[in-house]
N, C-alpha and C positions, 0 to 999 in steps of 0.2 A: 814217286821213287820206289814205293813198295812193289808196284807192278814191274818196274824195271828189274829189280833184283830177282823176282820170280821168273821173269822172261829169260834173263841171262842164265840163271842157275838151273831151274827146272826144265824150261823149254830148250835151253842150250844142251843140256844132258840128253834129253829125249831125242832131240834132233841128231845128235852124234850117235845115239843108239839105234835109231831107225834108219837114217839116211847115210850115216857115216861109218867111220872106222871102228867105233866101239862095238857095234853089232858083231862084226867079224872076229874081233879080239875076244869078246865074251863067248861066242859060239865055239871058238877054238879052246878057250879056257875051260869050258865045260865038256870038252872032248866030243863035240858033235861032228860027225862026218859031214861032208858037203851035202849029201842027200838028207841026212837027219836034220841038219841045220835048215834046209829049205822047208822041210815038214814043220819044224818048230815055228818058222816065220809064217807059213801058211796057216797053221792052226791059231797062232797069235792074231793073225789078220781076221780070221773068222770070229774068234772070241771078241775081238775089239769091235767088230760090226754089231755083234749082239749087245755089247755094253753100250755102244752109241745109241742103239734102238731103245734100250731100257732108259738111258739117260734122257733121250728125247721124250719118251712117253711120260716120265715122271719129272720133267724139267722144273715144274712149279714147286716141287717139294725139295729140290736140292738147293742148298745155299752155296754161294760162291766161296765163302770162308771154309765150309766143310769140305767141298770138293778140292780146293787148293791144298788144304791140310792133308786130306787122304792121299792125294796124288803125290804131294811132296814127301810125306813121311814114308810112303810106299817106295818111292824112288830112292830115298836115302837108305832105307832098310835093304833094298835090293842091292845097292852098291856094297853095303857092308856084308850082306850074305854072299856076294861074289868073292869075298876073301876066303871063304871056306871051300874045301874040295867037295862040292856037292854033286858033281857029275850031271846026270840027266835032270836032277831037280833044278838045274840052271834054267830049265824051261820057264819056271816061275819068274825068274829074274828078267828073261827076255820078254815074256808076256807083260810084266809090270811096266817095263820101260816102253815097250811098243804101244800098249794101251794108253799109257800116260801121255805120249806124244799126241795121239789122235783124240783123246778126251780133253786134254788141256788146251789144245789149239782153238777149238770153237768157243770154249768157255772164256778164254782170255780175250778173244775177239769181241765177245758179247760184253764182257766187263769193261773193256776199253771203250766200246761203243756207248755204253751207258754212262760212263764217267767223263769222257772227253767232250769238250765244248763242240757244238755242232760244226762250226766253221773249221775246226782242226781235226775232225774225225779221220778223214782220209790220210792226212799226214801222220797222225798218231798210229793208225793201223800199219802204215808202211814202215814207220820207224820200228814198231814192235816186231814186225816180220824180219827186218834187218837185224835187230838185236837178238832175235831167236837163232839166227844162223851165224852171227858173229863169233860166239864162243868157239864154234867148230874150227875157225881159222887158227885159233891158238891151241885148242884141244887136240886136234889131229896130230900135229907133230909131237906134242907132249905125250899123248897116249901111245903113239908109235915108239917113241924113244924109251918110255918107261917099260912098255911091254917087251921090247927087244932086249932090254937089260934086266928083265925079270923083277921089275919093281912097280908093276901096275898098282899094287896095293896102296902106294902113296897117293895116286890119283883117286882111287876108290874111296879112301878115307877122307881126303881133303874135300872132295866134291860133295860127299855126304854131309860134312860139317857145313859147307857153304849153303847147301839146300836148307839145312836146319836153321841157319842164321837168317836166310831170306824169308822163310816162313815165320820165324819169330818176329822179324822186323815188320812184316806184313800184319801180323796179329796185333802188335803194339801200335802200329800206325792206324789200324781200324778203330781202336779205342780212342785215339787222339784226334781222329778226323771225323767230324760229324756229317760231312757231305757224303761219305761212303756208307750207304745203308745196305747192310748185309744181314740176312736172317740167320 
């Protein structure tokens, strides 16, 4: 269940930020022109590739718990930072959410691979991928409605709280579940 909450909250947010409506809303919120927005996304992509290379090189020294915590807290902080009128500093928000999507996806796949029973791995990974995209079905109209009515801050705060709850539940569940071995 702890993975399900992380998938729905963190990966759902990152999916909406990278592939969905939230990216465009945030680029507009930070007043990036279409050209500047494309540069922000391109630079975010390049930095993310670098981060993936670093993560791959030092994969043995990263713990699942630490990476989930860093990505989750960074995503929640980015949402809260989006409440402020930060202009071009919004690049940091876009980068954090963009990198979060591409760093979290392989880590989550590996975690599920390690913890799912062998005969259920393919189904588990398929369901996880479905759950990752499912929140967008609900979030897209909500984000669009709130943005149109100038109340996007409700989403930003609520989703940051949900991410914090999911991370807390995951950490509590780690202590209670001796099968999950995370350094």
